[in-house]
C-alpha positions in Angstrom: -33.4 -47.9 -17.6 -33.6 -47.9 -13.8 -33.2 -44.6 -11.9 -32.3 -44.7 -8.2 -32.3 -41.9 -5.8 -29.5 -41.7 -3.2 -29.7 -39.5 -0.1 -26.4 -37.8 0.6 -25.8 -36.6 4.1 -23.6 -33.4 4.1 -21.5 -32.8 7.2 -21.2 -29.0 7.6 -20.0 -27.2 10.7 -22.5 -24.7 12.0 -21.2 -21.6 13.7 -22.6 -21.1 17.2 -23.3 -17.6 18.4 -20.2 -17.8 20.7 -18.0 -18.9 17.8 -19.3 -16.1 15.7 -18.6 -13.6 18.5 -15.1 -14.9 18.9 -14.4 -14.4 15.2 -15.8 -10.9 15.3 -13.8 -9.9 18.4 -10.6 -11.3 16.9 -11.1 -9.0 13.8 -11.8 -5.9 15.9 -9.3 -3.1 16.5 -8.4 -2.3 20.1 -10.7 0.8 19.9 -13.6 -1.1 18.5 -13.2 -3.7 21.2 -13.0 -1.1 23.9 -16.3 0.4 22.6 -17.9 -3.1 22.6 -16.8 -3.8 26.2 -18.2 -0.4 27.3 -21.5 -1.0 25.6 -21.8 -4.5 27.0 -21.0 -3.2 30.5 -23.9 -0.7 30.2 -26.3 -3.5 29.2 -25.2 -6.5 31.3 -25.4 -6.2 35.1 -22.7 -8.9 35.6 -20.0 -7.0 33.8 -17.8 -4.7 35.9 -14.9 -2.8 34.5 -11.6 -2.1 36.2 -9.5 0.7 34.8 -5.8 1.1 35.2 -4.1 4.5 35.2 -2.9 3.8 31.7 -6.4 2.8 30.4 -7.9 5.9 31.9 -5.3 8.0 30.1 -6.0 6.4 26.8 -9.8 6.7 27.3 -9.4 10.4 28.1 -7.3 10.9 24.9 -10.0 9.2 22.9 -12.7 11.5 24.4 -10.7 14.6 23.6 -10.5 13.4 20.0 -14.2 12.8 19.9 -15.0 16.3 21.2 -12.8 17.9 18.6 -13.9 15.8 15.7 -16.2 16.8 12.9 -19.0 14.2 12.9 -20.9 15.4 9.8 -22.2 12.5 7.8 -20.1 11.9 4.8 -19.4 9.1 2.3 -16.1 7.4 2.1 -14.6 5.8 -1.0 -14.6 2.4 0.8 -18.3 2.6 1.8 -19.3 3.6 -1.8 -17.4 0.7 -3.3 -18.6 -1.9 -0.7 -22.2 -0.9 -1.3 -21.8 -1.6 -5.0 -19.9 -4.8 -4.2 -22.7 -6.1 -2.1 -25.0 -6.0 -5.1 -22.8 -8.4 -7.1 -23.3 -12.2 -7.1 -19.8 -13.4 -6.2 -18.5 -16.5 -4.4 -17.5 -15.7 -0.8 -13.8 -16.2 -1.4 -13.7 -13.7 -4.3 -15.9 -11.2 -2.4 -13.6 -11.4 0.7 -10.6 -10.7 -1.6 -12.4 -7.7 -3.2 -13.2 -6.3 0.2 -9.5 -6.6 1.3 -8.3 -4.8 -1.9 -10.9 -2.0 -1.4 -9.7 -1.6 2.1 -6.2 -1.2 0.8 -6.7 1.5 -1.8 -4.9 4.8 -1.2 -6.7 8.2 -0.9 -6.6 8.7 -4.7 -8.3 5.3 -5.2 -5.1 3.6 -6.5 -3.9 0.1 -5.5 -1.4 0.3 -2.6 0.1 -3.1 -3.6 0.9 -4.8 -6.9 -1.1 -7.8 -7.9 1.9 -10.0 -7.2 2.2 -8.5 -3.7 -1.6 -9.0 -3.0 -1.2 -12.6 -4.2 1.6 -13.2 -1.8 0.0 -11.4 1.2 -3.4 -13.1 0.7 -2.1 -16.4 -0.5 -4.4 -16.2 -3.5 -3.5 -17.1 -7.1 -2.5 -14.3 -9.4 -5.4 -15.1 -11.6 -7.8 -14.8 -8.7 -6.3 -11.4 -7.7 -6.5 -10.2 -11.3 -10.2 -11.1 -11.4 -10.9 -9.3 -8.1 -9.1 -6.1 -9.3 -11.1 -6.2 -12.6 -14.3 -6.3 -10.6 -13.2 -3.3 -8.5 -12.2 -1.4 -11.7 -15.8 -1.9 -13.0 -17.2 0.0 -10.0 -17.9 3.7 -9.8 -16.2 6.1 -9.6 -14.4 4.8 -12.7 -10.7 4.8 -12.5 -10.4 3.2 -9.0 -8.3 0.1 -8.6 -5.7 1.4 -11.0 -2.0 0.8 -10.4 -0.8 4.1 -12.0 -2.1 7.3 -13.6 -2.2 5.9 -17.1 -4.3 2.9 -16.2 -6.6 5.2 -14.1 -7.3 7.4 -17.1 -7.7 4.5 -19.5 -10.3 2.9 -17.2 -12.3 6.2 -17.5 -11.9 6.4 -21.3 -13.2 2.9 -21.7 -16.5 4.0 -20.3 -16.9 6.7 -23.0 -18.3 6.2 -26.5 -16.4 6.9 -29.7 -13.0 7.4 -28.1 -10.3 8.5 -30.6 -7.4 6.0 -30.9 -5.1 9.0 -30.7 -6.4 9.8 -27.2 -5.8 6.3 -26.0 -2.3 6.3 -27.5 -1.4 9.6 -25.8 -2.5 8.2 -22.4 -0.7 5.0 -22.8 2.6 6.4 -24.1 2.9 10.1 -23.8 1.7 11.5 -20.5 5.2 12.6 -19.6 5.6 14.6 -22.8 2.1 16.1 -22.3 3.1 17.3 -18.9 6.1 19.0 -20.4 4.1 20.7 -23.1 5.8 18.9 -26.0 2.7 19.2 -28.2 4.6 20.0 -31.5 6.8 16.9 -31.0 3.6 14.8 -30.4 2.0 16.1 -33.6 5.1 15.1 -35.5 5.2 11.7 -33.9 1.6 10.9 -34.8 1.8 12.7 -38.1 -1.3 14.8 -37.4 -2.3 18.4 -36.9 -1.5 20.2 -33.7 -5.3 20.9 -33.2 -6.0 17.2 -33.0 -3.4 16.8 -30.3 -4.8 19.7 -28.4 -8.4 18.4 -28.7 -7.2 15.0 -27.4 -5.4 16.6 -24.5 -8.5 18.6 -23.6 -10.4 15.3 -23.4 -7.7 13.8 -21.2 -7.8 16.9 -18.9 -11.6 16.3 -18.4 -10.8 13.0 -16.7 -10.2 12.6 -12.9 -6.6 11.6 -12.1 -7.7 11.0 -8.4 -11.1 9.4 -8.5 -11.0 8.5 -4.8 -10.2 12.1 -3.7 -13.8 13.2 -4.3 -14.9 11.3 -1.2 -14.1 12.2 2.4 -11.3 10.5 4.3 -12.4 8.6 7.4 -11.8 10.5 10.6 -8.3 9.9 12.0 -8.4 7.2 14.6 -6.5 7.3 17.8 -4.2 4.3 17.4 -2.8 2.5 20.5 -0.5 -0.5 20.1 -1.9 -4.0 20.8 1.6 -5.3 21.2 5.2 -4.2 22.0 8.4 -5.6 20.7 11.2 -5.2 23.3 14.8 -6.3 23.7 14.9 -8.3 26.9 18.1 -10.1 27.9 19.6 -9.8 24.5 16.5 -11.3 22.8 13.6 -9.5 21.1 10.3 -10.5 22.8 6.7 -9.7 22.0 4.4 -8.5 24.8 0.7 -7.8 24.9 -0.2 -4.2 25.5 -3.7 -3.9 27.0 -3.6 -0.3 28.1 -6.6 0.6 26.0 -8.8 -2.1 27.4 -10.2 -2.1 30.9 -10.2 -5.3 32.9 -13.5 -7.3 33.1 -14.8 -9.0 36.3 -18.1 -10.6 37.2 -20.3 -8.9 39.8 -20.4 -10.8 43.0 -23.7 -9.3 44.1 -25.5 -10.4 40.9 -23.9 -13.9 41.2 -25.4 -14.2 44.7 -28.7 -12.9 43.4 -28.8 -15.5 40.7 -28.0 -18.3 43.1 -30.9 -17.2 45.3 -33.4 -18.1 42.5 -35.9 -15.5 43.8 -38.1 -16.3 40.9 -37.9 -18.4 37.8 -38.1 -15.4 35.4 -35.4 -13.5 37.3 -33.2 -16.6 37.4 -33.5 -17.2 33.6 -32.7 -13.6 32.9 -29.7 -13.5 35.2 -28.3 -16.8 33.9 -28.6 -15.6 30.3 -26.7 -12.4 31.2 -24.1 -14.4 33.1 -23.5 -16.7 30.1 -23.2 -13.6 27.8 -20.6 -12.0 30.2 -18.6 -15.3 30.4 -18.8 -15.6 26.6 -17.4 -12.1 26.2 -14.6 -12.7 28.6 -13.7 -16.0 26.9 -13.7 -14.4 23.4 -11.4 -11.6 24.6 -9.0 -14.1 26.2 -9.0 -16.2 23.0 -8.2 -13.0 21.1 -5.2 -12.3 23.4 -3.8 -15.8 23.0 -4.3 -15.9 19.2 -2.8 -12.4 18.8 0.2 -13.2 20.9 0.9 -16.6 19.3 0.6 -15.1 15.8 2.9 -12.1 16.6 5.5 -14.2 18.3 5.8 -16.4 15.2 5.8 -13.5 12.9 8.8 -11.8 14.6 10.7 -15.1 15.0 10.5 -15.2 11.2 11.3 -11.4 11.0 14.4 -11.6 13.3 16.4 -9.5 10.9 13.8 -6.7 11.1 14.0 -6.7 14.9 17.7 -6.0 14.8 18.1 -3.9 11.6 14.8 -2.3 10.7 12.4 -2.3 7.7 15.0 -2.8 5.0 15.6 -6.3 6.5 12.0 -7.5 6.4 12.0 -11.0 5.0 9.4 -12.4 2.5 6.5 -13.8 4.5 2.9 -14.7 3.5 -0.2 -15.3 5.6 -0.3 -18.9 4.4 3.2 -19.5 5.7 2.1 -18.2 9.2 -1.2 -20.1 9.1 0.5 -23.4 8.2 3.0 -23.0 11.0 0.2 -22.2 13.5 -2.0 -24.9 12.0 -4.9 -22.5 11.5 -6.8 -21.3 8.5 -5.5 -18.3 6.6 -8.6 -16.3 7.4 -7.8 -16.6 11.1 -4.4 -15.0 10.4 -6.0 -12.3 8.3 -8.5 -11.5 11.1 -5.7 -11.5 13.7 -3.4 -9.0 11.9 -6.1 -6.7 10.6 -6.0 -3.3 12.4 -3.6 -4.5 15.0 -0.5 -2.5 15.8 2.8 -3.2 17.3 5.2 -0.7 18.9 8.8 -1.6 17.9 12.2 0.0 18.3 11.8 1.1 14.7 8.3 2.7 15.1 4.7 1.6 15.2 3.5 -0.7 12.5 0.3 -2.5 11.5 0.9 -6.2 11.7 -0.2 -6.8 8.1 2.6 -4.5 7.0 5.1 -7.3 7.5 3.6 -9.6 4.8 5.3 -9.1 1.5 6.1 -10.9 -1.7 9.5 -12.5 -2.4 12.0 -12.2 -5.3 14.3 -15.0 -6.2 18.0 -14.0 -6.6 20.7 -15.5 -8.7 22.3 -17.3 -5.7 18.9 -19.0 -4.9 18.1 -16.8 -1.9 15.0 -14.7 -1.7 14.6 -11.0 -0.7 11.4 -9.1 0.0 9.9 -6.3 -2.0 10.5 -4.1 1.1 14.3 -4.7 0.7 14.2 -3.9 -3.0 12.3 -0.7 -2.4 14.8 0.4 0.3 17.7 -0.3 -2.0 16.1 1.9 -4.7 15.3 4.7 -2.2 18.9 4.7 -0.8 20.3 4.8 -4.4 18.2 7.8 -5.3 19.0 9.5 -2.0 22.7 9.3 -2.7 22.7 10.1 -6.4 24.2 13.1 -8.1 21.3 15.6 -8.6 22.9 16.9 -11.7 22.9 13.4 -13.2 20.2 11.4 -11.5 19.9 7.7 -12.1 17.5 6.6 -14.8 15.4 3.5 -14.1 17.7 1.5 -16.4 20.8 2.7 -14.4 19.1 1.9 -11.1 18.4 -1.6 -12.5 22.0 -2.1 -13.5 23.2 -0.8 -10.1 20.9 -3.3 -8.2 21.9 -6.1 -10.6 25.6 -5.4 -9.9 24.8 -6.0 -6.2 23.4 -9.5 -7.1 19.8 -8.3 -6.9 17.7 -9.8 -9.7 15.3 -7.1 -10.7 13.9 -5.8 -14.0 13.7 -2.2 -15.2 10.0 -2.4 -15.2 9.9 -3.5 -11.6 12.3 -0.7 -10.6 9.9 1.8 -12.2 6.9 0.3 -10.5 8.5 0.3 -7.1 9.8 3.9 -7.6 6.2 5.1 -8.4 4.8 3.2 -5.4 7.2 5.2 -3.2 6.1 8.4 -4.9 9.6 9.1 -6.2 9.7 11.1 -9.4 11.5 9.9 -12.6 15.1 11.1 -13.3 14.1 14.1 -15.4 12.0 15.5 -12.5 14.8 14.8 -9.9 17.4 16.7 -11.9 18.7 19.8 -10.1 17.7 23.1 -11.8 20.6 25.0 -10.2 
């Protein structure tokens, strides 16, 4: 048997420092970029900053916030989870997805989006998203990454030894009755003594319904819009809003000094600083172009939102935008992260506009935003003496041609923090 060795040449693109800097700057918020520019200006003699009246006003507002802020060192839920995640051996794609989900947990540690919505927003398979959520749910504090209260408590119970099946059943099926104090009915239901029900409830009460709340919230950031959506000549148009960022120019005096070549060492130093300044300016310009191109396409696709508001947001994924722009999805993800747009309907983070779609009977699709708005409006207009049950809400939406299940109605209602019918009923 003859064994031969074949050398394979792998072609792999290496990121240059300039490319890496461009990617980092694209991902930055306007405030992070402002701080970077100020820091570079203090270190690089070629960089000169020019402030407009508006940028001075924004800078002063930021300084006021800084003086009034509490800067005591404290842990956040995100930092605690990311530290644990860094210790796990995961492939890069899965780790990036986990980081995105961690960054989109609410203050209690719950998922802000359903797995289906995360799949649509990130362009990942549902199986991949489920795997990422399972990883996050294995981290401490136990209970984070849950989609609702019952799942949060079950995740904590699973970490305990010798858990009574009765306790698990009560969490899975009877939290509503426990909240209403229907202990005798529960004892009858499970054909057990009242003392066992009480003991199980005591164990449930020892759990933390808000595992993320034990950590501090990040200090509120002063948000300025990166973009503005305006109606110009009967058409909605996206404009860059650069008020928070000072203009950058290159120092003429240091350019002249470099050209004089007084000494070789001085020339090498000045040339290095000049190249760094040019690289920073180029990266910022690339960020502007990419941000504007991405936003323009997004709001061409979201023309109904421009005219009518959030209830008319269309289903849209990052993959859809990336394909249209002929870029990688990760580029779109970096572009929309922590970027804000001022619209006639308020200020929104760009990633807010990515949502899953639901197929209707007539073949058209509507976004989850639209479904949630229909549920919210139905509840707002209901008779408080006889509020709609989730089943009645489902039938109401179905009668409008909206194809949605009772389970999805309940899920969306909970995500909007709207209580069930029994708790919405008027006590008068």
